[in-house]
Steps between C-alpha positions, in 0.01 A plus 500: 500500500392836378513848638249788463562719209586863564208739440519786242542756774780303664689469168446864416652607826800274419558683174455832673781405747712347220570201730762277328400204722199441274696502174418186314181438708277683255518752218326835454347563153423866410224545242597851415857404396452138398791374710531289813759550783631349812365641825814701578517669162633861560258652254216717622225296656207465253152593586294215656245519228777413243644205684442129466705249701606164368652209676746427220670693210349230260156628595598852428641390160178330411306804593710705248750679731882523447773500771620834646840593356584679819445240769525183292249293700631176338818556708332467837530187721224239451197488705516306832136408456580193283683333792261629764204363313451128424208518256500413126586856390803513731615158391461599130707817554788295655493254208482770240805668664687170472435497114240222488296675231803546276604124547167339506247750377157588671390139483812398703429765760135407525576135526729564796231697673227249428283721268417521132692775316167684432395486867845612628495791250157607620607469866817707462329752278213549763746565780803657343363650178730289285528145397802269518626599151484873587659433838781302334540783245545753775761277668694478170485885469632539848784257427576683169517835685731356759741363240493811276594725791712259696709325235678565173331211329408562140132574453444169322647302791287702737192410301557120519635518865174664599294223343382677191442289186639760257688823498189671347275376786759639743525834337124540474448394862766735634368789309140433602587446874756780545404747230839475343709256289750277669820705412349815625413326829855373528626854419310655794711338752784715389330825574670710765381452855336155427616205716535234230649215721699395191853357560732349255449119487751241378436372156218251470366591858213716609512741798171659619360683815213316658271764667376431854322684786721606799597423756685185401683257724766414248747393774260243629412359160865463392590336831212259460613400149860471614423260777309269257704537186601175333860517382526465112141612449473803712732778647440784750679794657361762741378704200442239220333165417552299172397169365445281202161347415296334234259715286292385201760617263793337677737571791521858622718687754396813703643712783299736729698759663476816693650796329656813659180696506293216657338362180464127428651423170469177291787397279420193292631271221241285329503216238193655346403876524135404495542369856586844635144588609464172698832555655415852611177385643670218692778723631247752623306228689825355645577833655126595574552825310114563441431510874360808676732531791343810642168323539662194650709701743218730607280185573753303692640800691156570639561212738718587792688171490591545140578872490861451605551236231360717227713789623807275488428362158274735289399363161554131579433273200386141470721314265332333198597208282676514164373149414195338664613141452851567634341678802301203603810270490698763695224521764458126536889459537489776766238321720625467855865590428698817533542738209866404471425128499236552226746687294757229525246236401380717196864564406563130494178433293591765254868404460379139422201570276515848380550584132827677414483839338773729356535873440291628792750696719602231748177297507580150377197282596126522452285364790406133418187459295214327662522206264868445595430515869212250450721262317831538687427672831535177692868497410574837675233579747585402864293479815186300598372274222148651532642841432686388184187323370299810558751723322521261202123463492453878496754545213331222303161648550625843381686348206202303365246789575286302758600783743496855370675791671486841354467868600144494367370226719197546725646515855273264682505248206880514487524440871264197485691358205832514696352366823373204297859408416695251725751695720353851458344643814362841591824676545625407148171569328467841662868591448471416125171694478668807668792494267355370165172697502635796687201462737546782756286331766672180592595414859734218574418414876698178488822680400753507781673815398171684465397377843835605645456840351150520648626418843788757470231756402255444783253311277350153589750251363302178519340404170138552621575824672711644213216399247239673718709813565597541122141523379518869591780557244304358198537534202872547570587181687777413253679824585435434866679164461793671322534752802485204738791323314692804518439541871589141591826465696777374278519127568531181306120434538309264278247636257195309629396383839273222403575216264355521155288185421700210364 
């Protein structure tokens, strides 16, 4: 899926109005000054003849511009376009944010996307003005800035946490991108009147502000997480969610919480600091922090049936997935049973097969690996034999690589691959696509809660009627589904109305 690009005139009107909603969606490069800014930069609006717009900061870097010291465009939320779109460029951007280039290089990224490294570089450069190496470098620069102004980590730790190969490379990149050395960039957070977002963190931990666009339905997100939290792995309160997970460098723990001024903060402890960029990317996806809630709310509220829902819950978010493999298992366990029953089953599975961890603030278990579920799941899983075989088969396929499931998948191909697996039907495949890919345009017409919410809102509630009615809300049908879930009467309903294929 793709959306029409904004014209030059549309973007210029945005920077004239200094609309913060568009921060992170493009940058404004000014030829007369050699700098680039976020759309809401408070500086005087440059002349049209001096302006060039770029889709990414990496493209502005490649064109020879440096970041504005006043508005710090690297601190803006990410662009929602990479979830809204499903093309190769969007898939590449999601994988780059997850650190694939740092871990596997450009060949690894290209292999995941089905292209040669040379062709992928040509493709990204043609559309974005920068190739995968430059895009990854820009992502490292963003992480470095975030750590410099948001933590007290020594500069050398910042360098390697952000993915740089050496301190010299880190120093050179920060100086080139931001027009100042790292320690000067850190010192600027202490200038009077500047909101740094820095709080004292416990030794060995990291505490950062994760920017997002408002409004933001934090209450709904934390309630969602609390209802599904697996004891020992996850914990949730009305204003926080924490869990432990596997990352390439080892186990990590993080907490997302709402602070006293409405910001989302990330506190983390990692086995390897180099995993921080991937953790930040996954945490942002989990809480849908790159969404454009104003665009979503305006589109949905234009329909009389939905206007009361949007007014009641502005800024609704669609929860993402912290681990794609785990998400599939959780979705399969949750087929046709209540959320409470699914949580009970997943708790039993984790207590029996999860790997113990220590030193992560109350978390004591990692969710079981796919290899362990494939080998020993039959000892723990309860219910129909066909369901158990399907779960074990899916875990085995994920463990041996015959089934791939990543944030960079092509949506239709991912759905087809899941539907080809025994025991996975349309509800599960689409639910996984909604949460793993962050696809904003997924409807779940077989979901009992969604249909109950539709009936309560005066919308056709049969599967065919709901599907037909919902076409008017494209490309935001995932957010429609989230509103319907919230509008459903509180009952112990099952998740799906039709049985997934055995």
